[in-house]
NULOTOR-137589 format. One record per atom (N, C-alpha, C): residue in one letter; x, y, z. Coordinates in pm, whole numbers, padded with zeros to 5 digits, always signed. Example, Ala and Ser with C-alpha at 12.3 -4.5 7.8 and 13.67 -1.06 7.14 Angstrom:
2
a+01319-00569+00780 a+01230-00450+00780 a+01320-00330+00780 s+01285-00225+00708 s+01367-00106+00714 s+01290+00003+00787 
END
This chain:
54
m-01624-00033-00169 m-01488+00007-00133 m-01391-00041-00241 s-01320+00049-00296 s-01218+00009-00392 s-01088-00023-00320 d-01012-00111-00378 d-00887-00155-00317 d-00765-00088-00385 d-00789+00027-00450 d-00681+00097-00517 d-00594+00168-00417 k-00466+00146-00424 k-00372+00208-00331 k-00287+00309-00409 q-00262+00422-00346 q-00180+00527-00408 q-00044+00527-00336 k+00060+00539-00415 k+00196+00548-00359 k+00228+00696-00337 v+00291+00724-00224 v+00328+00860-00191 v+00480+00864-00162 v+00549+00963-00214 v+00691+00980-00188 v+00709+01118-00126 v+00765+01119-00003 v+00790+01247+00065 v+00932+01292+00029 t+00943+01410-00028 t+01075+01455-00075 t+01136+01559+00016 d+01056+01632+00094 d+01110+01737+00177 d+01016+01765+00294 i+01074+01793+00408 i+00996+01833+00526 i+01052+01965+00576 q+00969+02065+00585 q+01011+02197+00636 q+00985+02198+00788 m+01094+02199+00867 m+01082+02197+01012 m+01190+02284+01072 p+01155+02379+01156 p+01257+02464+01221 p+01353+02380+01306 f+01479+02427+01318 f+01581+02350+01387 f+01545+02324+01531 m+01499+02427+01606 m+01465+02409+01746 m+01349+02315+01765 s+01255+02313+01674 s+01144+02220+01680 s+01196+02077+01668 m+01291+02060+01576 m+01349+01926+01557 m+01428+01883+01681 v+01500+01974+01743 v+01578+01943+01863 v+01482+01902+01975 i+01375+01976+01995 i+01275+01943+02099 i+01213+01808+02072 f+01182+01780+01945 f+01123+01653+01908 f+01218+01539+01942 m+01348+01555+01911 m+01445+01450+01937 m+01466+01430+02087 v+01465+01536+02164 v+01477+01523+02310 v+01359+01447+02367 k+01240+01480+02320 k+01120+01406+02364 k+01129+01259+02328 w+01181+01231+02210 w+01198+01096+02162 w+01293+01018+02253 i+01405+01083+02292 i+01502+01018+02379 i+01443+00993+02517 v+01370+01091+02572 v+01308+01076+02703 v+01204+00965+02701 a+01131+00953+02592 a+01030+00847+02580 a+01092+00709+02566 s+01215+00700+02517 s+01280+00571+02499 s+01338+00516+02629 i+01360+00601+02729 i+01418+00555+02857 i+01334+00445+02923 p+01201+00463+02941 p+01125+00356+03002 p+01122+00226+02918 a+01129+00244+02786 a+01131+00126+02698 a+01260+00045+02721 f+01375+00112+02732 f+01500+00041+02757 f+01498-00021+02895 f+01440+00046+02994 f+01428-00006+03129 f+01347-00134+03129 l+01234-00134+03059 l+01149-00250+03050 l+01219-00366+02977 l+01290-00336+02869 l+01364-00439+02799 l+01475-00498+02888 g+01537-00415+02970 g+01638-00464+03064 g+01579-00559+03165 i+01462-00527+03215 i+01396-00616+03311 i+01361-00750+03246 i+01307-00746+03125 i+01273-00869+03054 i+01396-00951+03026 a+01504-00885+02984 a+01630-00958+02956 a+01685-01019+03084 s+01675-00951+03197 s+01722-01003+03325 s+01643-01127+03365 i+01515-01123+03343 i+01430-01239+03376 i+01471-01362+03291 f+01487-01340+03161 f+01528-01450+03073 f+01666-01503+03111 m+01759-01413+03140 m+01895-01457+03180 m+01891-01533+03311 g+01808-01491+03403 g+01793-01562+03528 g+01737-01702+03507 i+01637-01712+03421 i+01575-01847+03396 i+01674-01936+03324 f+01734-01886+03213 f+01825-01973+03137 f+01958-01995+03210 g+02001-01898+03285 g+02125-01915+03365 g+02103-02018+03475 g+01983-02020+03532 g+01952-02119+03635 g+01945-02260+03579 m+01905-02271+03454 m+01901-02404+03390 m+02040-02459+03362 m+02135-02372+03340 m+02270-02415+03301 m+02351-02467+03424 m+02308-02433+03542 m+02388-02470+03660 m+02358-02611+03701 
END
């Protein structure tokens, strides 16, 4: 196995506008559970550290 790495530069992507819109909508919908989970984790940490401050 050789350890030679090739560098690649992407200069242009051909993508129809509606395809891009659908992709972005899917991306937004997929991020909703991630934000919900981060909110739960932040609430737990705030509860723990807030309880220590009292």
